[in-house]
Structure formats: C-alpha cells, structure tokens
C-alpha positions in Angstrom: -83.4 -207.9 -18.4 -85.1 -205.6 -20.9 -84.3 -202.5 -18.8 -80.7 -203.6 -18.6 -80.4 -203.9 -22.4 -82.1 -200.5 -22.9 -79.6 -198.8 -20.5 -76.7 -200.5 -22.2 -78.0 -199.3 -25.6 -78.2 -195.7 -24.3 -74.7 -195.8 -22.8 -73.2 -197.0 -26.1 -74.8 -194.1 -28.0 -77.6 -196.3 -29.4 -75.2 -198.1 -31.7 -75.5 -201.5 -30.2 -71.9 -201.6 -29.4 -69.5 -200.2 -26.8 -68.3 -196.6 -27.3 -64.8 -196.6 -29.0 -62.1 -194.9 -27.0 -58.4 -194.0 -27.2 -55.7 -192.9 -24.8 -54.6 -189.3 -24.7 -51.2 -189.0 -23.0 -49.3 -185.7 -22.3 -45.7 -185.5 -21.2 -45.2 -182.3 -19.2 -41.9 -180.6 -18.1 -41.3 -179.7 -14.5 -43.4 -176.8 -13.0 -46.1 -177.1 -15.7 -49.8 -177.0 -15.2 -52.3 -178.2 -17.9 -55.9 -177.6 -18.8 -57.2 -180.1 -21.4 -60.5 -179.8 -23.2 -62.0 -182.5 -25.5 -64.6 -180.9 -27.8 -67.4 -182.8 -29.4 -69.5 -181.7 -32.4 -72.3 -183.2 -34.5 -71.0 -186.0 -36.7 -70.6 -185.5 -40.4 -73.9 -185.7 -42.1 -75.9 -185.1 -38.9 -78.5 -182.3 -39.1 -79.1 -181.9 -35.4 -77.6 -178.9 -33.5 -76.6 -178.5 -29.9 -78.8 -176.1 -27.9 -77.4 -172.9 -26.7 -76.7 -173.1 -23.0 -75.1 -171.3 -20.1 -72.9 -172.9 -17.6 -72.6 -176.6 -18.2 -71.4 -177.8 -21.6 -71.9 -181.6 -21.9 -70.2 -181.5 -25.4 -66.9 -180.4 -23.8 -64.9 -182.5 -21.4 -62.4 -180.6 -19.3 -59.5 -182.0 -17.2 -57.0 -180.2 -15.0 -53.4 -181.2 -14.0 -51.7 -179.2 -11.2 -48.1 -178.1 -11.1 -45.5 -180.7 -10.2 -41.8 -179.9 -9.3 -40.5 -182.6 -11.7 -41.4 -183.7 -15.2 -44.6 -185.8 -15.3 -47.1 -187.6 -17.5 -50.8 -187.6 -17.5 -53.3 -189.7 -19.5 -57.0 -189.8 -20.2 -59.3 -192.4 -21.8 -61.4 -190.3 -24.2 -64.5 -191.5 -26.0 -64.6 -190.8 -29.7 -68.4 -190.3 -29.7 -71.0 -188.8 -27.4 -74.7 -188.3 -27.6 -76.2 -185.1 -26.1 -79.9 -184.7 -26.1 -80.3 -187.3 -28.9 -77.7 -185.6 -31.1 -74.8 -187.9 -32.2 -71.5 -186.2 -31.6 -67.9 -187.0 -32.5 -64.6 -185.8 -31.1 -63.5 -182.9 -33.2 -60.5 -181.4 -31.3 -58.5 -181.4 -28.1 -57.3 -178.1 -26.8 -54.5 -177.5 -24.3 -53.8 -174.5 -22.1 -50.2 -174.6 -20.7 -49.1 -172.7 -17.6 -45.6 -172.7 -16.3 -43.7 -171.2 -13.4 -40.5 -169.2 -14.1 -40.0 -167.8 -10.6 -41.0 -168.2 -7.0 -43.7 -165.5 -6.8 -47.3 -166.2 -7.5 -47.2 -163.8 -10.5 -44.1 -165.5 -12.0 -46.2 -167.6 -14.4 -46.5 -167.7 -18.2 -49.1 -169.4 -20.4 -49.6 -170.6 -23.9 -51.9 -173.0 -25.8 -52.0 -175.7 -28.4 -54.5 -178.1 -30.0 -55.0 -181.3 -31.9 -57.6 -181.5 -34.7 -59.4 -184.8 -34.9 -60.6 -185.4 -38.5 -62.7 -187.9 -40.4 -59.8 -188.3 -42.9 -56.3 -186.9 -43.5 -54.7 -185.4 -46.5 -52.3 -187.8 -48.3 -49.2 -185.9 -47.2 -50.1 -186.1 -43.5 -48.8 -189.0 -41.4 -51.3 -191.2 -39.7 -51.2 -193.7 -36.9 -47.9 -195.7 -37.0 -47.9 -199.5 -36.7 -46.8 -199.1 -33.0 -50.2 -197.8 -32.2 -48.8 -194.6 -30.7 -48.9 -191.4 -32.6 -46.6 -188.7 -31.1 -47.0 -185.0 -31.5 -43.9 -183.0 -30.4 -43.8 -179.5 -29.1 -41.2 -177.2 -27.4 -41.7 -174.2 -25.2 -39.3 -171.3 -24.8 -39.1 -168.5 -22.3 -38.9 -164.9 -23.8 -37.8 -162.2 -21.4 -38.7 -158.5 -21.3 -38.5 -155.6 -18.8 -41.4 -153.7 -17.2 -41.9 -150.7 -15.0 -39.6 -147.8 -13.9 -37.1 -150.3 -12.4 -37.0 -152.4 -15.7 -37.8 -155.6 -13.9 -37.6 -158.9 -15.7 -40.8 -160.6 -16.7 -41.1 -163.7 -19.0 -43.5 -164.9 -21.7 -44.0 -168.5 -22.6 -44.1 -169.4 -26.3 -44.8 -173.0 -27.4 -44.3 -174.3 -31.0 -44.5 -177.5 -32.8 -41.5 -179.7 -33.6 -41.3 -181.8 -36.8 -40.4 -185.5 -36.7 -36.7 -184.5 -36.9 -37.0 -182.2 -33.9 -36.8 -179.0 -35.9 -38.8 -176.1 -34.5 -41.8 -174.9 -36.6 -43.6 -171.6 -36.7 -46.9 -173.1 -35.8 -48.2 -173.5 -32.3 -48.0 -176.8 -30.5 -50.4 -179.3 -32.0 -51.2 -181.5 -35.0 -53.9 -183.7 -36.6 -55.1 -187.2 -36.1 -57.6 -189.4 -38.0 -60.6 -190.5 -36.0 -61.1 -193.9 -37.5 -57.4 -194.8 -36.7 -57.7 -193.9 -33.0 -59.9 -196.6 -31.3 -57.8 -198.6 -28.9 -54.6 -196.6 -29.8 -52.6 -193.8 -28.1 -52.2 -190.2 -29.0 -49.2 -188.7 -27.2 -48.3 -185.1 -26.9 -44.6 -184.7 -25.8 -43.8 -181.2 -24.5 -40.3 -180.0 -23.7 -38.7 -176.7 -22.7 -35.6 -175.1 -24.4 -32.7 -174.2 -22.1 -32.1 -171.1 -24.2 -34.1 -167.9 -23.6 -34.6 -165.1 -26.1 -35.8 -161.4 -25.9 -39.5 -161.1 -26.2 -39.1 -158.1 -28.6 -36.6 -157.2 -31.3 -34.1 -154.3 -31.1 -34.2 -153.9 -27.3 -31.4 -156.1 -26.2 -27.8 -156.8 -27.3 -26.1 -160.1 -26.9 -22.9 -160.0 -24.8 -20.7 -162.5 -23.1 -22.8 -164.1 -20.3 -26.2 -163.2 -21.8 -27.9 -159.9 -22.9 -27.8 -156.2 -22.0 -30.8 -153.9 -22.1 -30.5 -151.0 -24.5 -30.7 -147.6 -22.8 -33.0 -145.9 -25.3 -33.5 -142.2 -25.0 -32.9 -142.3 -21.2 -33.1 -144.6 -18.2 -36.8 -143.8 -17.8 -37.5 -144.9 -21.4 -39.7 -148.0 -20.9 -39.6 -149.0 -24.6 -35.9 -148.3 -25.1 -35.2 -149.4 -28.6 -31.5 -149.9 -29.4 -31.9 -148.0 -32.8 -28.3 -148.6 -33.7 -26.9 -147.7 -30.3 -25.2 -150.8 -29.0 -22.9 -149.2 -26.5 -25.2 -147.5 -24.0 -27.2 -149.8 -21.7 -29.2 -149.6 -18.4 -29.4 -152.0 -15.4 -32.2 -154.4 -15.0 -33.9 -155.8 -11.9 -33.8 -159.6 -11.6 -36.6 -161.6 -10.2 -34.7 -162.1 -6.9 -34.4 -158.4 -6.4 -30.8 -157.9 -7.6 -29.9 -155.1 -9.9 -27.7 -156.3 -12.7 -26.2 -155.4 -16.0 -26.4 -158.7 -17.8 -29.4 -161.1 -18.0 -29.4 -164.0 -16.9 -25.9 -164.3 -15.4 -25.9 -160.9 -13.7 -22.2 -160.5 -14.6 
C-alpha cells in the first residue's frame, strides 16, 4: 500500500492531488496538416533549471495530425504541470505549425505557424475564460500567389492571421493568450478557417482584371521579378498548376 501511495504522489507531481488538465481543441479546414507542441518551463519562483539535452525533450509534448480531405477537429487532454528530473514545470505555451495543400503535386504545399501563450495572469484588457468554459481563439489563413522560373509558374504561400471577436482580420499571426489558473477542466479551442479570396504575394507585380489577375510583363518576358512600375497594359502569360498556359489567374480567361 505504501508503494502505491508513493507512486501516486510521483504521478501527481508530488502535490498530493491529481495533475490539473484542460482540453485543447483545434478545428482545421480541409487538406490541412498540423503539428502541435506544448512547452513546459519552470514555474514562477522556481530556481531549478532544465538540463541541456540532445534528442528527447520531456519538457515538450508534440502531436501530429495528418491531412484530411474534409474539415476536421482534433483534441488533446493537456496537463498544466509537469515534473522533469525533480524540477516543477508549468505549461507556458502551445505552438502550431500548419501545412496545407493547394494542389495535387507533392510540392504543392504551404506552411505557416501560430501560438498561444499560457500566463500566470492576464492584463485587465484581455478577455479570460467565459462562463461557458470554452475559450475560442479565431484565425484565418489566406493563399498568396506568385510566379517562379522561366515559365512563370504559379506557386502559393500560406499566411495565417488572427481574427478578433467580430471576425475582423488582424495583423498578428494566429494565436492569443490564456490564463493558466482558469484552464483546469475547461476547453481552449482554436478555430481556423481559409479565405476564399487569394491575393498576390508581392506588391506591384499583378494587376486586377475581370476574372482575376494579370502578371505584369516587366522589362521582358524573361524578367523574373517583373515589377509593374506604372505599366498596367503590358502583361505576360503564366503557367497554371495543371500545366495550362493562361493570361488571367485563377480563371484562365
């Protein structure tokens, strides 16, 4: 019996009670893959330090979610505290690496990142856990297109930004903050969406036309940078992901 009690004490972080946990849920759009990392650091006031190590990192919990053809949701039960080699740790942040497919080829993938900071306390102007017990953090990704190579082939970049509570796009990357004492037994939910609109990845290289965008010609057809520089009448064809050569992206009109 004494051994059982000793083991239970170790598993509960030597606190005499069960480790507090919360649910992390992530809503993903179709064709998204996710890497999630929960990072633990010494609790406030602790003087212990984590040893330098190569390879395994017990203070970092990593989870992977594979691509799915439809929108999906994934959830994890995360402890708010850990003990590594006798050092009491608390959850300090959760990091997200997003990867999304924009085409059928293996290289037709874009990536971006986000994070949630887990703090001891929040500033007065930051919202905390609502009475529902579910704190939502909203984000939206958008595809930004460009051309590469001598044939000016289309490639895409994925950019993900935060949304405020009214759904307005923010300049900051996807993420937010949560207060650790408010999380036990509650749910932290990241809701990610994808905008239907696409934008050029760089300024002054495309001109908006009916049906989409035309690529500025630049100094010549061979000009890979091809800034418009005030010339909005001379364009060049682009190569679509499916191999077609078109004048207008994305409608190919």
